[in-house]
C-alpha positions as CSV (number, residue, x, y, z in Angstrom):
1,X,2.6,-28.2,2.7
2,X,5.6,-27.9,0.4
3,X,6.4,-24.7,-1.6
4,X,8.6,-24.8,-4.6
5,X,9.1,-22.8,-7.8
6,X,6.7,-23.2,-10.7
7,X,7.9,-25.5,-13.5
8,X,6.7,-26.1,-17.0
9,X,5.4,-29.5,-15.9
10,X,2.9,-27.6,-13.6
11,X,1.1,-25.8,-16.4
12,X,-1.9,-28.1,-16.7
13,X,-2.4,-28.2,-12.9
14,X,-2.0,-24.4,-12.6
15,X,-4.3,-23.8,-15.5
16,X,-6.9,-26.0,-13.7
17,X,-6.5,-23.7,-10.7
18,X,-7.2,-20.7,-12.9
19,X,-10.3,-22.5,-14.3
20,X,-11.5,-23.2,-10.7
21,X,-11.8,-19.5,-10.0
22,X,-12.9,-18.5,-13.5
23,X,-9.7,-16.7,-14.3
24,X,-8.1,-16.7,-17.8
25,X,-5.7,-19.6,-18.5
26,X,-2.4,-19.2,-20.3
27,X,-1.3,-21.3,-23.2
28,X,2.0,-23.2,-23.1
29,X,3.4,-20.5,-25.4
30,X,2.1,-17.9,-23.0
31,X,3.9,-19.5,-20.0
32,X,7.0,-19.7,-22.1
33,X,6.7,-16.0,-23.0
34,X,6.5,-15.1,-19.2
35,X,9.5,-17.2,-18.6
36,X,11.4,-15.3,-21.4
37,X,10.9,-12.0,-19.5
38,X,14.3,-10.2,-19.9
39,X,14.0,-8.8,-16.3
40,X,13.4,-12.2,-14.8
41,X,16.6,-13.5,-16.4
42,X,18.6,-10.6,-14.9
43,X,18.2,-12.1,-11.4
44,X,17.2,-15.7,-12.2
45,X,13.9,-15.4,-10.4
46,X,11.1,-18.0,-10.7
47,X,8.0,-17.3,-12.8
48,X,6.0,-18.2,-9.8
49,X,5.6,-20.7,-6.9
50,X,3.3,-23.6,-6.2
51,X,2.2,-25.3,-3.0
52,X,2.1,-29.0,-3.5
53,X,0.3,-32.0,-1.9
54,X,1.9,-35.3,-0.9
55,X,2.0,-36.4,-4.5
56,X,3.9,-33.2,-5.5
57,X,0.9,-31.9,-7.4
58,X,0.2,-28.1,-7.3
59,X,-2.8,-27.2,-5.1
60,X,-2.1,-23.4,-4.9
61,X,-0.2,-20.8,-7.0
62,X,1.2,-17.3,-7.1
63,X,2.8,-15.8,-10.2
64,X,6.0,-13.7,-10.0
65,X,6.5,-10.9,-12.6
66,X,10.0,-9.3,-12.4
67,X,10.4,-5.7,-13.7
68,X,13.4,-3.5,-14.1
69,X,13.3,-0.1,-12.4
70,X,15.6,2.8,-12.8
71,X,16.5,5.6,-10.4
72,X,18.9,7.9,-12.3
73,X,21.4,5.5,-13.8
74,X,21.0,2.8,-11.1
75,X,19.1,-0.4,-12.0
76,X,16.8,-2.1,-9.5
77,X,14.3,-4.9,-9.8
78,X,10.7,-5.2,-8.4
79,X,8.4,-8.2,-8.2
80,X,4.7,-8.1,-9.0
81,X,2.6,-11.0,-7.6
82,X,-0.2,-12.1,-9.9
83,X,-2.9,-14.8,-10.0
84,X,-2.7,-15.7,-6.4
85,X,-5.0,-18.8,-6.2
86,X,-5.6,-20.7,-3.0
87,X,-8.8,-22.9,-3.1
88,X,-10.6,-23.8,0.1
89,X,-9.0,-27.3,0.0
90,X,-5.6,-25.6,0.4
91,X,-6.5,-23.3,3.2
92,X,-3.4,-21.8,4.8
93,X,-1.3,-22.0,1.6
94,X,-1.5,-18.2,1.1
95,X,0.8,-17.8,4.1
96,X,3.5,-20.0,2.4
97,X,3.1,-18.4,-1.0
98,X,3.3,-14.8,0.2
99,X,6.2,-15.6,2.5
100,X,8.3,-16.9,-0.3
101,X,7.2,-14.1,-2.7
102,X,7.8,-11.3,-0.2
103,X,11.2,-12.6,0.8
104,X,12.7,-13.4,-2.5
105,X,16.2,-11.9,-3.0
106,X,17.4,-9.2,-5.4
107,X,14.2,-7.0,-5.4
108,X,13.7,-3.7,-3.7
109,X,9.9,-4.3,-3.5
110,X,7.4,-7.1,-3.7
111,X,3.9,-5.9,-4.5
112,X,0.5,-6.5,-6.0
113,X,-1.5,-3.6,-7.6
114,X,-4.5,-5.8,-8.5
115,X,-6.0,-7.2,-5.3
116,X,-9.7,-7.7,-5.4
117,X,-12.0,-6.7,-2.5
118,X,-12.1,-10.2,-1.0
119,X,-8.3,-10.7,-1.0
120,X,-7.3,-7.2,0.0
121,X,-7.3,-7.8,3.8
122,X,-4.9,-10.7,3.4
123,X,-1.9,-8.7,2.5
124,X,-1.7,-6.6,5.6
125,X,-1.2,-9.8,7.6
126,X,1.9,-10.6,5.5
127,X,4.2,-7.6,6.0
128,X,2.6,-5.6,3.1
129,X,1.3,-2.1,3.4
130,X,-1.4,-0.3,1.4
131,X,0.5,2.0,-0.9
132,X,0.6,4.7,-2.4
133,X,-0.9,6.4,0.7
134,X,-3.5,8.5,-1.1
135,X,-4.3,6.4,-4.1
136,X,-4.0,2.7,-3.1
137,X,-7.8,2.3,-3.1
138,X,-8.6,4.5,-6.1
139,X,-9.6,3.5,-9.6
140,X,-10.8,6.1,-12.2
141,X,-13.2,5.5,-15.1
142,X,-14.8,7.6,-17.8
143,X,-18.1,6.6,-19.2
144,X,-18.7,6.3,-23.0
145,X,-21.9,4.3,-23.1
146,X,-23.9,4.9,-19.9
147,X,-26.7,2.6,-21.0
148,X,-24.5,-0.4,-21.4
149,X,-22.7,0.4,-18.1
150,X,-26.1,0.5,-16.3
151,X,-27.3,-2.7,-17.9
152,X,-24.1,-4.4,-17.0
153,X,-24.5,-3.3,-13.4
154,X,-28.1,-4.6,-13.2
155,X,-27.1,-7.9,-14.8
156,X,-24.3,-8.4,-12.3
157,X,-26.7,-7.8,-9.4
158,X,-29.2,-10.2,-11.0
159,X,-26.6,-13.0,-11.3
160,X,-25.4,-12.4,-7.8
161,X,-28.9,-12.5,-6.2
162,X,-30.6,-15.1,-8.4
163,X,-28.0,-16.9,-10.6
164,X,-30.5,-19.5,-11.7
165,X,-32.6,-16.9,-13.5
166,X,-30.0,-16.0,-16.2
167,X,-27.1,-17.6,-18.0
168,X,-23.8,-16.1,-16.7
169,X,-21.8,-17.9,-19.4
170,X,-23.5,-16.4,-22.4
171,X,-21.6,-13.4,-23.8
172,X,-23.6,-10.1,-23.6
173,X,-22.9,-6.7,-25.0
174,X,-21.1,-8.1,-28.1
175,X,-21.9,-5.1,-30.3
176,X,-21.0,-4.9,-34.0
177,X,-18.5,-2.2,-33.5
178,X,-16.3,-4.5,-31.3
179,X,-15.3,-6.4,-34.4
180,X,-15.4,-3.4,-36.8
181,X,-13.5,-0.5,-35.2
182,X,-13.6,2.9,-36.7
183,X,-10.7,5.2,-37.2
184,X,-10.6,7.6,-34.3
185,X,-10.2,11.4,-34.6
186,X,-7.1,12.0,-32.5
187,X,-5.9,15.4,-31.1
188,X,-3.6,17.2,-33.5
189,X,-0.4,16.4,-31.5
190,X,-1.3,12.8,-30.8
191,X,-0.5,9.9,-33.2
192,X,0.1,6.1,-33.0
193,X,3.4,4.7,-32.0
194,X,4.5,2.4,-34.8
195,X,8.3,2.1,-34.2
196,X,9.8,0.4,-31.1
197,X,13.3,0.1,-32.5
198,X,16.3,0.9,-30.4
199,X,16.9,4.2,-32.4
200,X,13.2,5.2,-32.7
201,X,11.7,8.4,-31.5
202,X,10.1,6.3,-28.8
203,X,13.5,5.2,-27.6
204,X,14.6,8.8,-27.4
205,X,11.5,9.5,-25.2
206,X,12.4,6.7,-22.9
207,X,15.9,7.9,-22.4
208,X,14.6,11.4,-21.6
209,X,12.1,10.0,-19.2
210,X,14.7,7.9,-17.4
211,X,17.1,10.9,-17.2
212,X,14.5,12.9,-15.1
213,X,15.6,11.0,-12.0
214,X,12.3,9.5,-10.9
215,X,12.0,5.9,-9.8
216,X,10.4,4.4,-12.8
217,X,9.6,1.0,-14.3
218,X,11.6,0.1,-17.4
219,X,9.7,1.1,-20.5
220,X,12.6,0.6,-22.9
221,X,11.9,-0.5,-26.5
222,X,13.3,-4.0,-25.5
223,X,10.8,-4.4,-22.7
224,X,7.9,-3.1,-24.8
225,X,8.8,-5.4,-27.7
226,X,8.7,-8.3,-25.2
227,X,5.3,-7.2,-23.8
228,X,3.8,-6.8,-27.3
229,X,4.8,-10.4,-28.1
230,X,2.4,-12.0,-25.6
231,X,0.9,-14.9,-27.6
232,X,-2.2,-15.0,-25.5
233,X,-3.1,-11.3,-26.3
234,X,-4.8,-11.7,-29.6
235,X,-5.6,-8.0,-30.0
236,X,-2.6,-5.7,-29.9
237,X,-2.8,-2.8,-27.4
238,X,-3.4,0.8,-28.5
239,X,-0.2,2.9,-28.3
240,X,-0.3,6.6,-28.9
241,X,2.2,9.4,-28.4
242,X,2.0,13.1,-27.8
243,X,4.6,14.9,-29.9
244,X,5.8,18.5,-29.5
245,X,7.8,19.7,-32.5
246,X,8.1,16.2,-33.7
247,X,9.5,14.9,-30.4
248,X,7.6,12.5,-28.2
249,X,7.0,13.9,-24.7
250,X,4.3,11.5,-23.5
251,X,2.8,8.2,-24.4
252,X,-0.1,6.0,-23.5
253,X,-1.0,2.3,-23.9
254,X,-4.4,0.7,-23.6
255,X,-6.1,-2.6,-24.2
256,X,-9.7,-3.7,-24.9
257,X,-10.9,-6.2,-22.4
258,X,-14.1,-7.8,-21.2
259,X,-13.9,-8.8,-17.5
260,X,-16.6,-11.5,-17.9
261,X,-19.4,-12.6,-20.2
262,X,-22.0,-10.4,-18.6
263,X,-20.1,-7.1,-18.6
264,X,-19.5,-4.7,-21.5
265,X,-16.1,-4.1,-23.0
266,X,-13.7,-1.7,-21.4
267,X,-10.7,0.1,-22.7
268,X,-8.2,-0.5,-19.9
269,X,-5.4,2.1,-19.7
270,X,-2.1,0.1,-19.2
271,X,0.2,3.1,-19.1
272,X,0.1,6.9,-19.1
273,X,3.3,8.9,-18.6
274,X,4.9,12.1,-19.8
275,X,8.0,14.2,-19.3
276,X,7.6,16.4,-16.3
277,X,7.9,19.7,-18.2
278,X,5.0,19.0,-20.5
279,X,1.7,19.9,-18.9
280,X,-0.4,19.3,-22.1
281,X,0.7,15.7,-22.8
282,X,-1.4,13.8,-20.2
283,X,-4.7,15.7,-21.0
284,X,-4.2,15.3,-24.7
285,X,-3.4,11.6,-24.4
286,X,-6.6,11.1,-22.3
287,X,-8.6,12.8,-25.0
288,X,-7.0,10.4,-27.5
289,X,-7.8,7.4,-25.4
290,X,-11.5,8.4,-25.1
291,X,-11.5,8.7,-28.9
292,X,-10.0,5.2,-29.2
293,X,-12.5,3.8,-26.8
294,X,-15.4,5.1,-28.8
295,X,-13.9,3.8,-32.0
296,X,-13.3,0.4,-30.6
297,X,-16.8,0.0,-29.0
298,X,-15.8,0.3,-25.3
299,X,-18.5,1.2,-22.8
300,X,-15.9,3.1,-20.7
301,X,-12.2,3.8,-20.3
302,X,-10.6,2.8,-17.0
303,X,-7.4,3.5,-15.1
304,X,-6.9,1.0,-12.4
305,X,-3.6,2.1,-10.9
306,X,-2.3,5.6,-10.4
307,X,0.2,7.4,-8.1
308,X,-0.2,10.8,-6.7
309,X,1.9,12.4,-9.5
310,X,-0.3,11.1,-12.2
311,X,-3.5,12.0,-10.3
312,X,-2.2,15.6,-10.1
313,X,-1.3,15.7,-13.8
314,X,-4.6,14.4,-14.9
315,X,-6.1,17.7,-13.7
316,X,-9.8,18.1,-14.9
317,X,-9.8,14.6,-16.2
318,X,-9.4,13.3,-12.6
319,X,-12.0,15.8,-11.3
320,X,-14.6,14.5,-13.8
321,X,-13.8,10.8,-13.4
322,X,-16.0,8.2,-11.8
323,X,-14.3,6.9,-8.6
324,X,-14.2,3.1,-8.5
325,X,-12.5,0.6,-6.2
326,X,-12.8,1.7,-2.5
327,X,-10.7,-1.1,-1.2
328,X,-6.9,-1.3,-0.9
329,X,-6.0,-3.0,-4.2
330,X,-2.3,-1.9,-4.0
331,X,0.0,-3.4,-1.4
332,X,3.8,-3.4,-1.2
333,X,6.6,-4.8,1.0
334,X,9.7,-2.6,0.6
335,X,13.0,-4.2,1.4
336,X,15.9,-2.5,3.2
337,X,18.6,-0.9,1.0
338,X,16.3,0.0,-1.9
339,X,15.8,3.3,-3.6
340,X,13.6,6.1,-2.2
341,X,10.1,4.9,-3.1
342,X,8.6,8.3,-2.6
343,X,9.8,9.1,-6.1
344,X,7.7,6.2,-7.5
345,X,4.3,7.1,-9.1
346,X,3.0,3.7,-10.5
347,X,0.6,3.1,-13.4
348,X,-1.0,-0.2,-14.4
349,X,2.2,-0.8,-16.4
350,X,3.9,-1.6,-13.1
351,X,1.3,-4.2,-12.2
352,X,-0.1,-7.3,-13.9
353,X,-2.9,-5.7,-15.8
354,X,-1.2,-5.9,-19.2
355,X,-1.3,-9.7,-19.3
356,X,-4.1,-10.7,-16.8
357,X,-6.9,-9.0,-18.7
358,X,-9.6,-11.2,-20.3
359,X,-9.6,-10.4,-24.0
360,X,-12.7,-9.4,-25.8
361,X,-13.8,-12.8,-27.4
362,X,-14.6,-13.3,-31.0
363,X,-18.3,-12.6,-31.6
364,X,-20.3,-15.8,-31.4
365,X,-23.6,-16.7,-33.1
366,X,-26.7,-15.5,-31.4
367,X,-27.5,-17.7,-28.3
368,X,-24.1,-19.5,-28.4
369,X,-22.6,-20.1,-24.9
370,X,-19.0,-19.0,-24.2
371,X,-17.8,-20.6,-21.0
372,X,-14.7,-18.4,-20.7
373,X,-13.1,-17.8,-17.2
374,X,-13.9,-14.6,-15.5
375,X,-11.2,-12.2,-14.4
376,X,-12.1,-10.7,-11.0
377,X,-10.5,-7.4,-10.1
């Protein structure tokens, strides 16, 4: 097997690999957007790697998202692996892909925070450790519509046990409110983020956050503007900020997603962070996200990645959450000479969740099939 960097000529073959496992494909514009990642350009890293057959055609793939990190005023880079696809016909290719991903230069850590239950055991065999120690297998969710959540669970089990008895491609749970969101009632100190300019109040918050000295993924206005420009994300994320005396001290980002046609819509939390001195910001932002979820028609709100610091700061919200996961979905390989990773408390922003979610589809006519790939988490 030959391993080489992903190239634009590979798009059709790599999208076919995505289709083969029912994962969302990216448009050519979407692949170009990934390639235009400012952090990737810093270190001239590939957007991913492919394993090829004798005809140089891709038979397996791993994506490579580079992110900037800051510790005090020192810049580092980390690499997130995404869409690791190795079909049975390419058995053994995962070893080659993870080797080149883990050993790429100029990154302090190579990691995935989105492993599914089937792939999770793979990473420990390739120099990656389950991390963070207490939260690598923890996902939190808050139920909004218990009836839809229950029906979705029953339908998943029915499809798993007797797939011939139902149509797994027909979109379910496409409620009217998914296309007609209401205006949520936000807490008094929470309001939408509408300005991502370099001199905005959000920019001032980012500088204050970076100055605290924790190891933190770059959330600068430049990076958020790039993230918001993803051409394959048709619905913009929710962005809200907690303000104290007019100054932002915390913010959250979330996105409506529908993992597959037979599951209800979920408001996926993509980021949730606040200045260390503000104990009220995280709880107020959670209250706002629950209000947004109800207004948008979500069956639940979910947080799929969290570090120990965020778990602590959630307080009663963590106590009352439903525990999901149960397998090690977060694995990291730390390289020598990097920053002290004990100061890193990741959120889904650090992972691939922002651009690997399956969007909520446009509502179809009754009975119309929607054979959209399934995102497995």
